[in-house]
ZAMARGU-4260 file (C-alpha; in steps of 0.2 Angstrom, whole numbers, plus 5000, padded with zeros to 4 digits):
<rodrens>
0) 4759/4601/4382 | 4773/4609/4394 | 4769/4626/4388 | 4751/4624/4392 | 4755/4617/4409
5) 4767/4632/4413 | 4754/4645/4407 | 4740/4637/4417 | 4753/4637/4433 | 4757/4656/4428
10) 4738/4660/4428 | 4734/4651/4444 | 4749/4660/4453 | 4744/4678/4446 | 4725/4674/4450
15) 4730/4669/4469 | 4740/4685/4471 | 4725/4696/4464 | 4713/4687/4476 | 4725/4689/4491
20) 4726/4707/4489 | 4706/4710/4490 | 4707/4705/4508 | 4716/4707/4524 | 4718/4691/4535
25) 4724/4690/4553 | 4723/4676/4566 | 4712/4676/4582 | 4712/4664/4596 | 4697/4656/4588
30) 4703/4655/4570 | 4707/4665/4554 | 4698/4681/4551 | 4697/4689/4533 | 4692/4707/4530
35) 4687/4712/4512 | 4695/4728/4507 | 4678/4734/4500 | 4671/4733/4518 | 4684/4744/4523
40) 4682/4757/4510 | 4663/4757/4513 | 4667/4760/4532 | 4678/4774/4528 | 4664/4783/4517
45) 4652/4781/4530 | 4664/4788/4543 | 4668/4803/4534 | 4650/4808/4535 | 4653/4815/4553
50) 4664/4828/4546 | 4656/4844/4542 | 4668/4851/4529 | 4667/4834/4518 | 4655/4834/4505
55) 4660/4817/4499 | 4675/4805/4501 | 4680/4790/4491 | 4694/4779/4496 | 4705/4765/4489
60) 4712/4753/4500 | 4728/4742/4497 | 4735/4729/4507 | 4754/4728/4503 | 4768/4719/4512
65) 4770/4727/4530 | 4757/4740/4527 | 4740/4746/4523 | 4738/4761/4510 | 4723/4771/4510
70) 4721/4783/4496 | 4706/4795/4499 | 4698/4807/4486 | 4690/4820/4494 | 4677/4834/4489
75) 4677/4848/4502 | 4664/4862/4504 | 4670/4879/4499 | 4672/4886/4517 | 4685/4872/4522
80) 4702/4876/4527 | 4711/4863/4516 | 4727/4859/4526 | 4716/4857/4542 | 4703/4846/4534
85) 4715/4835/4525 | 4723/4833/4542 | 4707/4829/4550 | 4703/4816/4536 | 4719/4808/4538
90) 4719/4806/4557 | 4700/4801/4557 | 4704/4787/4544 | 4720/4781/4552 | 4711/4780/4569
95) 4695/4771/4562 | 4705/4758/4553 | 4717/4755/4566 | 4703/4754/4578 | 4693/4742/4566
100) 4708/4730/4563 | 4715/4730/4581 | 4721/4713/4577 | 4733/4719/4563 | 4750/4727/4568
105) 4753/4734/4550 | 4755/4753/4549 | 4741/4762/4541 | 4747/4775/4528 | 4733/4788/4522
110) 4735/4799/4507 | 4723/4812/4504 | 4718/4820/4487 | 4707/4835/4487 | 4698/4834/4470
115) 4685/4847/4470 | 4679/4861/4481 | 4660/4862/4481 | 4650/4878/4484 | 4640/4876/4500
120) 4623/4884/4493 | 4624/4874/4477 | 4625/4888/4465 | 4638/4891/4452 | 4648/4907/4454
125) 4644/4918/4439 | 4657/4930/4432 | 4654/4949/4438 | 4642/4957/4425 | 4633/4973/4423
130) 4614/4972/4421 | 4608/4972/4404 | 4624/4965/4397 | 4622/4949/4387 | 4635/4938/4379
135) 4632/4928/4363 | 4637/4910/4363 | 4649/4903/4351 | 4641/4896/4336 | 4656/4888/4328
140) 4660/4890/4308
</rodrens>
């Protein structure tokens, strides 16, 4: 009976930690306010649409002790200068999240991962071939 009670308490503590990490809470003069991390991720995705060099941006927000960590996965257009685009993405996300959560004094840390470079016209680059030259597909054994 004691083991069952101990396992139940452990499950409740684990579930409470997991639930707590899905929101950010802060106090307002009128009471407590909670913000869903999914809402912040959606806000970041919509904010990235104003950047012309970004085709797609997905983010993951984790609220830890003393900081808010944003991991952004970006797909950039082929004409984008990657260091400048990454810096603009970081500054935009940091500014928007800090503005949105102005009641929170925790630092916002933004990490950008450029996952793909997409061609602007949507066509795949083909290797240089002479007219009339065909390659036979591999048929296997």
